[in-house]
Gaussian input, Z-matrix of N, CA and C with variables (Angstrom, degrees):
# hf/3-21g

backbone

0 1
 N
 C     1     B1
 C     2     B2     1     A1
 N     3     B3     2     A2     1     D1
 C     4     B4     3     A3     2     D2
 C     5     B5     4     A4     3     D3
 N     6     B6     5     A5     4     D4
 C     7     B7     6     A6     5     D5
 C     8     B8     7     A7     6     D6
 N     9     B9     8     A8     7     D7
 C    10    B10     9     A9     8     D8
 C    11    B11    10    A10     9     D9
 N    12    B12    11    A11    10    D10
 C    13    B13    12    A12    11    D11
 C    14    B14    13    A13    12    D12
 N    15    B15    14    A14    13    D13
 C    16    B16    15    A15    14    D14
 C    17    B17    16    A16    15    D15
 N    18    B18    17    A17    16    D16
 C    19    B19    18    A18    17    D17
 C    20    B20    19    A19    18    D18
 N    21    B21    20    A20    19    D19
 C    22    B22    21    A21    20    D20
 C    23    B23    22    A22    21    D21
 N    24    B24    23    A23    22    D22
 C    25    B25    24    A24    23    D23
 C    26    B26    25    A25    24    D24
 N    27    B27    26    A26    25    D25
 C    28    B28    27    A27    26    D26
 C    29    B29    28    A28    27    D27
 N    30    B30    29    A29    28    D28
 C    31    B31    30    A30    29    D29
 C    32    B32    31    A31    30    D30
 N    33    B33    32    A32    31    D31
 C    34    B34    33    A33    32    D32
 C    35    B35    34    A34    33    D33
 N    36    B36    35    A35    34    D34
 C    37    B37    36    A36    35    D35
 C    38    B38    37    A37    36    D36
 N    39    B39    38    A38    37    D37
 C    40    B40    39    A39    38    D38
 C    41    B41    40    A40    39    D39
 N    42    B42    41    A41    40    D40
 C    43    B43    42    A42    41    D41
 C    44    B44    43    A43    42    D42
 N    45    B45    44    A44    43    D43
 C    46    B46    45    A45    44    D44
 C    47    B47    46    A46    45    D45
 N    48    B48    47    A47    46    D46
 C    49    B49    48    A48    47    D47
 C    50    B50    49    A49    48    D48
 N    51    B51    50    A50    49    D49
 C    52    B52    51    A51    50    D50
 C    53    B53    52    A52    51    D51
 N    54    B54    53    A53    52    D52
 C    55    B55    54    A54    53    D53
 C    56    B56    55    A55    54    D54
 N    57    B57    56    A56    55    D55
 C    58    B58    57    A57    56    D56
 C    59    B59    58    A58    57    D57
 N    60    B60    59    A59    58    D58
 C    61    B61    60    A60    59    D59
 C    62    B62    61    A61    60    D60
 N    63    B63    62    A62    61    D61
 C    64    B64    63    A63    62    D62
 C    65    B65    64    A64    63    D63
 N    66    B66    65    A65    64    D64
 C    67    B67    66    A66    65    D65
 C    68    B68    67    A67    66    D66
 N    69    B69    68    A68    67    D67
 C    70    B70    69    A69    68    D68
 C    71    B71    70    A70    69    D69
 N    72    B72    71    A71    70    D70
 C    73    B73    72    A72    71    D71
 C    74    B74    73    A73    72    D72
 N    75    B75    74    A74    73    D73
 C    76    B76    75    A75    74    D74
 C    77    B77    76    A76    75    D75
 N    78    B78    77    A77    76    D76
 C    79    B79    78    A78    77    D77
 C    80    B80    79    A79    78    D78
 N    81    B81    80    A80    79    D79
 C    82    B82    81    A81    80    D80
 C    83    B83    82    A82    81    D81
 N    84    B84    83    A83    82    D82
 C    85    B85    84    A84    83    D83
 C    86    B86    85    A85    84    D84
 N    87    B87    86    A86    85    D85
 C    88    B88    87    A87    86    D86
 C    89    B89    88    A88    87    D87
 N    90    B90    89    A89    88    D88
 C    91    B91    90    A90    89    D89
 C    92    B92    91    A91    90    D90
 N    93    B93    92    A92    91    D91
 C    94    B94    93    A93    92    D92
 C    95    B95    94    A94    93    D93
 N    96    B96    95    A95    94    D94
 C    97    B97    96    A96    95    D95
 C    98    B98    97    A97    96    D96
 N    99    B99    98    A98    97    D97
 C   100   B100    99    A99    98    D98
 C   101   B101   100   A100    99    D99
 N   102   B102   101   A101   100   D100
 C   103   B103   102   A102   101   D101
 C   104   B104   103   A103   102   D102
 N   105   B105   104   A104   103   D103
 C   106   B106   105   A105   104   D104
 C   107   B107   106   A106   105   D105
 N   108   B108   107   A107   106   D106
 C   109   B109   108   A108   107   D107
 C   110   B110   109   A109   108   D108
 N   111   B111   110   A110   109   D109
 C   112   B112   111   A111   110   D110
 C   113   B113   112   A112   111   D111
 N   114   B114   113   A113   112   D112
 C   115   B115   114   A114   113   D113
 C   116   B116   115   A115   114   D114
 N   117   B117   116   A116   115   D115
 C   118   B118   117   A117   116   D116
 C   119   B119   118   A118   117   D117
 N   120   B120   119   A119   118   D118
 C   121   B121   120   A120   119   D119
 C   122   B122   121   A121   120   D120
 N   123   B123   122   A122   121   D121
 C   124   B124   123   A123   122   D122
 C   125   B125   124   A124   123   D123
 N   126   B126   125   A125   124   D124
 C   127   B127   126   A126   125   D125
 C   128   B128   127   A127   126   D126
 N   129   B129   128   A128   127   D127
 C   130   B130   129   A129   128   D128
 C   131   B131   130   A130   129   D129
 N   132   B132   131   A131   130   D130
 C   133   B133   132   A132   131   D131
 C   134   B134   133   A133   132   D132
 N   135   B135   134   A134   133   D133
 C   136   B136   135   A135   134   D134
 C   137   B137   136   A136   135   D135
 N   138   B138   137   A137   136   D136
 C   139   B139   138   A138   137   D137
 C   140   B140   139   A139   138   D138
 N   141   B141   140   A140   139   D139
 C   142   B142   141   A141   140   D140
 C   143   B143   142   A142   141   D141
 N   144   B144   143   A143   142   D142
 C   145   B145   144   A144   143   D143
 C   146   B146   145   A145   144   D144
 N   147   B147   146   A146   145   D145
 C   148   B148   147   A147   146   D146
 C   149   B149   148   A148   147   D147
 N   150   B150   149   A149   148   D148
 C   151   B151   150   A150   149   D149
 C   152   B152   151   A151   150   D150
 N   153   B153   152   A152   151   D151
 C   154   B154   153   A153   152   D152
 C   155   B155   154   A154   153   D153
 N   156   B156   155   A155   154   D154
 C   157   B157   156   A156   155   D155
 C   158   B158   157   A157   156   D156
 N   159   B159   158   A158   157   D157
 C   160   B160   159   A159   158   D158
 C   161   B161   160   A160   159   D159
 N   162   B162   161   A161   160   D160
 C   163   B163   162   A162   161   D161
 C   164   B164   163   A163   162   D162
 N   165   B165   164   A164   163   D163
 C   166   B166   165   A165   164   D164
 C   167   B167   166   A166   165   D165
 N   168   B168   167   A167   166   D166
 C   169   B169   168   A168   167   D167
 C   170   B170   169   A169   168   D168
 N   171   B171   170   A170   169   D169
 C   172   B172   171   A171   170   D170
 C   173   B173   172   A172   171   D171
 N   174   B174   173   A173   172   D172
 C   175   B175   174   A174   173   D173
 C   176   B176   175   A175   174   D174
 N   177   B177   176   A176   175   D175
 C   178   B178   177   A177   176   D176
 C   179   B179   178   A178   177   D177
 N   180   B180   179   A179   178   D178
 C   181   B181   180   A180   179   D179
 C   182   B182   181   A181   180   D180
 N   183   B183   182   A182   181   D181
 C   184   B184   183   A183   182   D182
 C   185   B185   184   A184   183   D183
 N   186   B186   185   A185   184   D184
 C   187   B187   186   A186   185   D185
 C   188   B188   187   A187   186   D186
 N   189   B189   188   A188   187   D187
 C   190   B190   189   A189   188   D188
 C   191   B191   190   A190   189   D189
 N   192   B192   191   A191   190   D190
 C   193   B193   192   A192   191   D191
 C   194   B194   193   A193   192   D192
 N   195   B195   194   A194   193   D193
 C   196   B196   195   A195   194   D194
 C   197   B197   196   A196   195   D195
 N   198   B198   197   A197   196   D196
 C   199   B199   198   A198   197   D197
 C   200   B200   199   A199   198   D198
 N   201   B201   200   A200   199   D199
 C   202   B202   201   A201   200   D200
 C   203   B203   202   A202   201   D201
 N   204   B204   203   A203   202   D202
 C   205   B205   204   A204   203   D203
 C   206   B206   205   A205   204   D204
 N   207   B207   206   A206   205   D205
 C   208   B208   207   A207   206   D206
 C   209   B209   208   A208   207   D207
 N   210   B210   209   A209   208   D208
 C   211   B211   210   A210   209   D209
 C   212   B212   211   A211   210   D210
 N   213   B213   212   A212   211   D211
 C   214   B214   213   A213   212   D212
 C   215   B215   214   A214   213   D213
 N   216   B216   215   A215   214   D214
 C   217   B217   216   A216   215   D215
 C   218   B218   217   A217   216   D216
 N   219   B219   218   A218   217   D217
 C   220   B220   219   A219   218   D218
 C   221   B221   220   A220   219   D219
 N   222   B222   221   A221   220   D220
 C   223   B223   222   A222   221   D221
 C   224   B224   223   A223   222   D222
 N   225   B225   224   A224   223   D223
 C   226   B226   225   A225   224   D224
 C   227   B227   226   A226   225   D225
 N   228   B228   227   A227   226   D226
 C   229   B229   228   A228   227   D227
 C   230   B230   229   A229   228   D228
 N   231   B231   230   A230   229   D229
 C   232   B232   231   A231   230   D230
 C   233   B233   232   A232   231   D231
 N   234   B234   233   A233   232   D232
 C   235   B235   234   A234   233   D233
 C   236   B236   235   A235   234   D234
 N   237   B237   236   A236   235   D235
 C   238   B238   237   A237   236   D236
 C   239   B239   238   A238   237   D237
 N   240   B240   239   A239   238   D238
 C   241   B241   240   A240   239   D239
 C   242   B242   241   A241   240   D240
 N   243   B243   242   A242   241   D241
 C   244   B244   243   A243   242   D242
 C   245   B245   244   A244   243   D243
 N   246   B246   245   A245   244   D244
 C   247   B247   246   A246   245   D245
 C   248   B248   247   A247   246   D246
 N   249   B249   248   A248   247   D247
 C   250   B250   249   A249   248   D248
 C   251   B251   250   A250   249   D249
 N   252   B252   251   A251   250   D250
 C   253   B253   252   A252   251   D251
 C   254   B254   253   A253   252   D252
 N   255   B255   254   A254   253   D253
 C   256   B256   255   A255   254   D254
 C   257   B257   256   A256   255   D255
 N   258   B258   257   A257   256   D256
 C   259   B259   258   A258   257   D257
 C   260   B260   259   A259   258   D258
 N   261   B261   260   A260   259   D259
 C   262   B262   261   A261   260   D260
 C   263   B263   262   A262   261   D261
 N   264   B264   263   A263   262   D262
 C   265   B265   264   A264   263   D263
 C   266   B266   265   A265   264   D264
 N   267   B267   266   A266   265   D265
 C   268   B268   267   A267   266   D266
 C   269   B269   268   A268   267   D267
 N   270   B270   269   A269   268   D268
 C   271   B271   270   A270   269   D269
 C   272   B272   271   A271   270   D270
 N   273   B273   272   A272   271   D271
 C   274   B274   273   A273   272   D272
 C   275   B275   274   A274   273   D273
 N   276   B276   275   A275   274   D274
 C   277   B277   276   A276   275   D275
 C   278   B278   277   A277   276   D276
 N   279   B279   278   A278   277   D277
 C   280   B280   279   A279   278   D278
 C   281   B281   280   A280   279   D279
 N   282   B282   281   A281   280   D280
 C   283   B283   282   A282   281   D281
 C   284   B284   283   A283   282   D282

   B1=1.4447
   B2=1.5230
   B3=1.2994
   B4=1.4559
   B5=1.5303
   B6=1.2942
   B7=1.4554
   B8=1.5224
   B9=1.3248
   B10=1.4595
   B11=1.5288
   B12=1.3101
   B13=1.4635
   B14=1.5261
   B15=1.3336
   B16=1.4607
   B17=1.5186
   B18=1.3331
   B19=1.4679
   B20=1.5301
   B21=1.3203
   B22=1.4676
   B23=1.5294
   B24=1.3185
   B25=1.4599
   B26=1.5297
   B27=1.3154
   B28=1.4622
   B29=1.5320
   B30=1.3217
   B31=1.4643
   B32=1.5286
   B33=1.3305
   B34=1.4647
   B35=1.5270
   B36=1.3280
   B37=1.4652
   B38=1.5261
   B39=1.3265
   B40=1.4531
   B41=1.5234
   B42=1.3205
   B43=1.4574
   B44=1.5230
   B45=1.3479
   B46=1.4501
   B47=1.5173
   B48=1.3205
   B49=1.4541
   B50=1.5269
   B51=1.3449
   B52=1.4560
   B53=1.5255
   B54=1.3283
   B55=1.4679
   B56=1.5266
   B57=1.3291
   B58=1.4707
   B59=1.5261
   B60=1.3182
   B61=1.4575
   B62=1.5170
   B63=1.3322
   B64=1.4570
   B65=1.5223
   B66=1.3276
   B67=1.4602
   B68=1.5194
   B69=1.3319
   B70=1.4605
   B71=1.5191
   B72=1.3248
   B73=1.4640
   B74=1.5192
   B75=1.3119
   B76=1.4555
   B77=1.5129
   B78=1.3098
   B79=1.4609
   B80=1.5229
   B81=1.3095
   B82=1.4620
   B83=1.5284
   B84=1.3463
   B85=1.4573
   B86=1.5251
   B87=1.3303
   B88=1.4594
   B89=1.5168
   B90=1.3165
   B91=1.4721
   B92=1.5248
   B93=1.3165
   B94=1.4615
   B95=1.5180
   B96=1.3112
   B97=1.4602
   B98=1.5239
   B99=1.3251
   B100=1.4629
   B101=1.5273
   B102=1.2968
   B103=1.4538
   B104=1.5200
   B105=1.3168
   B106=1.4510
   B107=1.5248
   B108=1.3110
   B109=1.4473
   B110=1.5155
   B111=1.3257
   B112=1.4545
   B113=1.5247
   B114=1.3022
   B115=1.4608
   B116=1.5178
   B117=1.3216
   B118=1.4606
   B119=1.5283
   B120=1.3100
   B121=1.4605
   B122=1.5250
   B123=1.3252
   B124=1.4633
   B125=1.5164
   B126=1.3227
   B127=1.4665
   B128=1.5253
   B129=1.3205
   B130=1.4661
   B131=1.5246
   B132=1.3319
   B133=1.4621
   B134=1.5367
   B135=1.2988
   B136=1.4670
   B137=1.5323
   B138=1.3320
   B139=1.4595
   B140=1.5192
   B141=1.3287
   B142=1.4684
   B143=1.5214
   B144=1.3360
   B145=1.4613
   B146=1.5287
   B147=1.3340
   B148=1.4578
   B149=1.5182
   B150=1.3294
   B151=1.4668
   B152=1.5294
   B153=1.3279
   B154=1.4646
   B155=1.5254
   B156=1.3314
   B157=1.4625
   B158=1.5280
   B159=1.3399
   B160=1.4695
   B161=1.5278
   B162=1.3247
   B163=1.4611
   B164=1.5278
   B165=1.3168
   B166=1.4630
   B167=1.5347
   B168=1.3273
   B169=1.4701
   B170=1.5219
   B171=1.3515
   B172=1.4602
   B173=1.5270
   B174=1.3373
   B175=1.4702
   B176=1.5229
   B177=1.3273
   B178=1.4729
   B179=1.5261
   B180=1.3229
   B181=1.4734
   B182=1.5184
   B183=1.3356
   B184=1.4696
   B185=1.5281
   B186=1.3077
   B187=1.4614
   B188=1.5311
   B189=1.3345
   B190=1.4648
   B191=1.5142
   B192=1.3305
   B193=1.4655
   B194=1.5269
   B195=1.3438
   B196=1.4628
   B197=1.5219
   B198=1.3165
   B199=1.4670
   B200=1.5252
   B201=1.3316
   B202=1.4708
   B203=1.5231
   B204=1.3365
   B205=1.4642
   B206=1.5231
   B207=1.3221
   B208=1.4612
   B209=1.5227
   B210=1.3291
   B211=1.4616
   B212=1.5240
   B213=1.3339
   B214=1.4693
   B215=1.5245
   B216=1.3232
   B217=1.4663
   B218=1.5287
   B219=1.3166
   B220=1.4589
   B221=1.5198
   B222=1.3263
   B223=1.4557
   B224=1.5197
   B225=1.3113
   B226=1.4585
   B227=1.5278
   B228=1.3337
   B229=1.4684
   B230=1.5180
   B231=1.3191
   B232=1.4586
   B233=1.5164
   B234=1.3173
   B235=1.4626
   B236=1.5239
   B237=1.3269
   B238=1.4595
   B239=1.5250
   B240=1.3278
   B241=1.4643
   B242=1.5273
   B243=1.3276
   B244=1.4611
   B245=1.5256
   B246=1.3278
   B247=1.4596
   B248=1.5209
   B249=1.3301
   B250=1.4647
   B251=1.5204
   B252=1.3317
   B253=1.4577
   B254=1.5255
   B255=1.3320
   B256=1.4677
   B257=1.5269
   B258=1.3182
   B259=1.4587
   B260=1.5256
   B261=1.3224
   B262=1.4632
   B263=1.5335
   B264=1.3432
   B265=1.4630
   B266=1.5324
   B267=1.3091
   B268=1.4614
   B269=1.5238
   B270=1.3149
   B271=1.4610
   B272=1.5221
   B273=1.3070
   B274=1.4662
   B275=1.5245
   B276=1.3260
   B277=1.4685
   B278=1.5167
   B279=1.3337
   B280=1.4646
   B281=1.5144
   B282=1.2948
   B283=1.4653
   B284=1.4942
   A1=108.53
   A2=116.40
   A3=122.35
   A4=107.59
   A5=116.22
   A6=120.56
   A7=111.52
   A8=115.12
   A9=121.37
   A10=108.45
   A11=116.65
   A12=124.97
   A13=113.14
   A14=117.83
   A15=120.93
   A16=109.13
   A17=117.02
   A18=119.71
   A19=111.04
   A20=117.62
   A21=122.42
   A22=112.73
   A23=117.12
   A24=122.35
   A25=113.19
   A26=118.63
   A27=121.22
   A28=113.54
   A29=117.75
   A30=119.87
   A31=109.12
   A32=117.17
   A33=119.85
   A34=111.65
   A35=115.66
   A36=121.04
   A37=109.10
   A38=116.17
   A39=122.53
   A40=108.20
   A41=116.06
   A42=120.51
   A43=109.16
   A44=116.01
   A45=122.79
   A46=108.59
   A47=116.19
   A48=122.01
   A49=108.77
   A50=116.98
   A51=119.82
   A52=110.12
   A53=116.65
   A54=121.67
   A55=112.57
   A56=117.56
   A57=121.07
   A58=112.61
   A59=117.40
   A60=121.05
   A61=114.30
   A62=117.90
   A63=121.35
   A64=109.80
   A65=116.38
   A66=121.49
   A67=109.56
   A68=115.52
   A69=122.53
   A70=108.07
   A71=116.23
   A72=120.84
   A73=108.13
   A74=115.90
   A75=119.75
   A76=110.15
   A77=115.09
   A78=120.30
   A79=108.96
   A80=114.99
   A81=120.24
   A82=106.03
   A83=117.93
   A84=119.20
   A85=111.35
   A86=117.41
   A87=119.57
   A88=110.36
   A89=117.43
   A90=120.63
   A91=112.16
   A92=118.19
   A93=119.18
   A94=113.88
   A95=119.64
   A96=120.77
   A97=115.02
   A98=120.66
   A99=118.30
   A100=113.43
   A101=118.22
   A102=119.90
   A103=112.76
   A104=119.03
   A105=120.96
   A106=114.01
   A107=117.77
   A108=120.40
   A109=113.08
   A110=114.34
   A111=119.74
   A112=108.21
   A113=116.22
   A114=119.65
   A115=110.53
   A116=115.14
   A117=122.06
   A118=106.75
   A119=116.13
   A120=120.78
   A121=109.11
   A122=114.90
   A123=120.54
   A124=108.04
   A125=116.92
   A126=121.18
   A127=108.69
   A128=116.35
   A129=122.57
   A130=110.43
   A131=114.76
   A132=123.10
   A133=109.36
   A134=116.76
   A135=122.19
   A136=109.43
   A137=116.48
   A138=121.97
   A139=115.26
   A140=117.70
   A141=120.53
   A142=111.35
   A143=115.71
   A144=123.89
   A145=107.58
   A146=116.62
   A147=119.84
   A148=112.86
   A149=117.50
   A150=118.51
   A151=111.65
   A152=116.94
   A153=120.22
   A154=111.28
   A155=116.28
   A156=120.76
   A157=109.42
   A158=116.81
   A159=121.40
   A160=110.94
   A161=117.47
   A162=121.04
   A163=109.68
   A164=116.85
   A165=121.32
   A166=111.25
   A167=116.69
   A168=121.13
   A169=112.99
   A170=116.57
   A171=120.58
   A172=114.13
   A173=116.45
   A174=122.05
   A175=111.72
   A176=115.60
   A177=120.89
   A178=108.17
   A179=116.60
   A180=120.55
   A181=112.82
   A182=117.67
   A183=120.31
   A184=112.64
   A185=117.97
   A186=121.75
   A187=112.64
   A188=117.23
   A189=121.44
   A190=111.85
   A191=117.29
   A192=121.42
   A193=111.71
   A194=117.79
   A195=120.34
   A196=109.79
   A197=116.16
   A198=120.39
   A199=109.59
   A200=116.87
   A201=120.10
   A202=110.81
   A203=116.95
   A204=120.82
   A205=111.81
   A206=116.90
   A207=121.00
   A208=112.59
   A209=116.43
   A210=121.59
   A211=109.92
   A212=117.36
   A213=120.03
   A214=113.93
   A215=117.60
   A216=119.48
   A217=111.76
   A218=117.07
   A219=122.94
   A220=107.04
   A221=117.21
   A222=121.10
   A223=113.80
   A224=117.52
   A225=120.69
   A226=107.69
   A227=118.66
   A228=121.24
   A229=115.27
   A230=118.07
   A231=120.59
   A232=113.15
   A233=117.25
   A234=121.75
   A235=108.91
   A236=116.49
   A237=121.37
   A238=109.38
   A239=117.61
   A240=119.17
   A241=111.27
   A242=117.06
   A243=121.88
   A244=108.40
   A245=115.91
   A246=121.62
   A247=113.82
   A248=117.16
   A249=120.08
   A250=109.29
   A251=116.93
   A252=121.28
   A253=108.02
   A254=115.31
   A255=121.25
   A256=110.04
   A257=115.82
   A258=121.60
   A259=107.24
   A260=116.36
   A261=122.10
   A262=106.67
   A263=118.55
   A264=120.28
   A265=111.39
   A266=115.67
   A267=122.26
   A268=110.79
   A269=117.17
   A270=122.16
   A271=112.65
   A272=117.77
   A273=121.20
   A274=111.78
   A275=117.14
   A276=120.63
   A277=113.54
   A278=118.52
   A279=119.90
   A280=112.93
   A281=118.76
   A282=121.98
   A283=110.74
   D1=130.43
   D2=175.95
   D3=-105.73
   D4=124.23
   D5=-177.15
   D6=-77.15
   D7=145.06
   D8=175.60
   D9=-60.26
   D10=139.95
   D11=-178.28
   D12=76.36
   D13=2.35
   D14=175.18
   D15=-70.46
   D16=153.06
   D17=177.09
   D18=-63.93
   D19=-15.04
   D20=-179.29
   D21=-102.06
   D22=6.69
   D23=-173.21
   D24=-52.10
   D25=-37.56
   D26=-174.53
   D27=-102.72
   D28=8.38
   D29=177.78
   D30=-81.46
   D31=144.41
   D32=-179.20
   D33=-71.47
   D34=145.46
   D35=175.07
   D36=-79.94
   D37=140.36
   D38=177.42
   D39=-124.18
   D40=165.74
   D41=176.30
   D42=-102.16
   D43=136.37
   D44=179.62
   D45=-128.88
   D46=146.59
   D47=178.09
   D48=-110.18
   D49=130.57
   D50=177.69
   D51=-86.60
   D52=-176.89
   D53=-175.28
   D54=-61.77
   D55=-27.70
   D56=179.55
   D57=-87.46
   D58=-1.77
   D59=179.62
   D60=90.95
   D61=2.89
   D62=178.17
   D63=-72.96
   D64=141.08
   D65=-179.77
   D66=-94.89
   D67=132.97
   D68=177.72
   D69=-126.74
   D70=151.70
   D71=175.11
   D72=-106.96
   D73=139.41
   D74=179.59
   D75=-171.05
   D76=-169.49
   D77=-179.84
   D78=-114.22
   D79=153.15
   D80=174.60
   D81=-90.91
   D82=121.54
   D83=-179.16
   D84=-67.10
   D85=156.45
   D86=177.97
   D87=-60.18
   D88=149.10
   D89=-174.73
   D90=-112.00
   D91=31.85
   D92=-177.20
   D93=-83.27
   D94=-18.33
   D95=-177.49
   D96=-62.28
   D97=-39.96
   D98=-176.74
   D99=-61.36
   D100=-29.51
   D101=-176.86
   D102=-91.01
   D103=-20.41
   D104=-176.47
   D105=-89.87
   D106=-31.12
   D107=-169.70
   D108=-126.06
   D109=152.46
   D110=171.68
   D111=-64.59
   D112=146.24
   D113=-177.54
   D114=-136.57
   D115=147.18
   D116=172.05
   D117=-93.29
   D118=165.17
   D119=176.25
   D120=-107.60
   D121=142.26
   D122=177.04
   D123=-136.46
   D124=129.81
   D125=178.38
   D126=-94.97
   D127=122.49
   D128=-176.57
   D129=-65.52
   D130=131.76
   D131=177.52
   D132=-107.44
   D133=161.80
   D134=176.91
   D135=-55.02
   D136=129.30
   D137=176.72
   D138=87.36
   D139=-0.07
   D140=178.84
   D141=-67.42
   D142=149.08
   D143=174.73
   D144=-135.71
   D145=146.31
   D146=-177.62
   D147=-58.93
   D148=-38.02
   D149=-178.73
   D150=-65.47
   D151=-35.38
   D152=178.51
   D153=-71.32
   D154=-37.28
   D155=176.96
   D156=-65.92
   D157=-40.84
   D158=177.83
   D159=-64.21
   D160=-39.24
   D161=178.04
   D162=-60.46
   D163=-42.86
   D164=178.91
   D165=-67.57
   D166=-42.93
   D167=-175.02
   D168=-77.51
   D169=-38.75
   D170=-170.84
   D171=-121.51
   D172=-2.33
   D173=-174.85
   D174=61.19
   D175=28.58
   D176=-179.98
   D177=-156.07
   D178=106.15
   D179=-177.54
   D180=-65.72
   D181=-18.57
   D182=179.41
   D183=-71.95
   D184=-10.03
   D185=-179.20
   D186=-90.68
   D187=17.35
   D188=179.11
   D189=-57.13
   D190=-31.29
   D191=-176.18
   D192=-65.55
   D193=-25.50
   D194=176.98
   D195=-65.46
   D196=-41.31
   D197=177.83
   D198=-66.98
   D199=-41.81
   D200=177.80
   D201=-60.99
   D202=-42.13
   D203=-179.45
   D204=-66.76
   D205=-31.36
   D206=-179.11
   D207=-79.10
   D208=-7.13
   D209=-177.56
   D210=-130.62
   D211=70.05
   D212=-175.09
   D213=-62.86
   D214=-18.40
   D215=176.70
   D216=-73.00
   D217=-11.64
   D218=175.43
   D219=-82.37
   D220=95.31
   D221=-171.61
   D222=-72.44
   D223=-31.76
   D224=-179.70
   D225=-131.24
   D226=106.80
   D227=-173.89
   D228=-56.44
   D229=-21.00
   D230=178.77
   D231=-82.17
   D232=-3.80
   D233=-176.90
   D234=-120.82
   D235=92.84
   D236=179.55
   D237=-98.80
   D238=108.14
   D239=178.94
   D240=-67.32
   D241=130.28
   D242=177.42
   D243=-58.47
   D244=132.74
   D245=179.42
   D246=94.24
   D247=-12.80
   D248=178.08
   D249=-64.04
   D250=139.45
   D251=177.00
   D252=-95.96
   D253=116.98
   D254=179.85
   D255=-97.12
   D256=144.95
   D257=169.21
   D258=-89.92
   D259=127.94
   D260=178.89
   D261=-115.38
   D262=102.18
   D263=-179.37
   D264=-55.32
   D265=142.24
   D266=179.47
   D267=-55.25
   D268=132.08
   D269=-176.46
   D270=-57.64
   D271=-38.27
   D272=-177.96
   D273=-64.79
   D274=-27.94
   D275=-176.91
   D276=-86.64
   D277=-11.13
   D278=-178.17
   D279=-109.70
   D280=-0.56
   D281=179.04
   D282=-87.44

């Protein structure tokens, strides 16, 4: 669900498949962060979630979308494959 007045309100919905093969509808976040900002690398571990990674990186779990935007190959943010290398934009550049 995309909320009215959201920055994503007018983006088209796409279908994504998670690791179990379930189909979800959502939007692909913009992918401009990887080219604009310095980024650290993070290797996904079993049980990781973007909000928890954002809390560690930015001290704010609500900034998970920045990590999602910096990793456009991550088709469904709720499905983090173990071993995937994520780009984590530098905190100073996203504040």
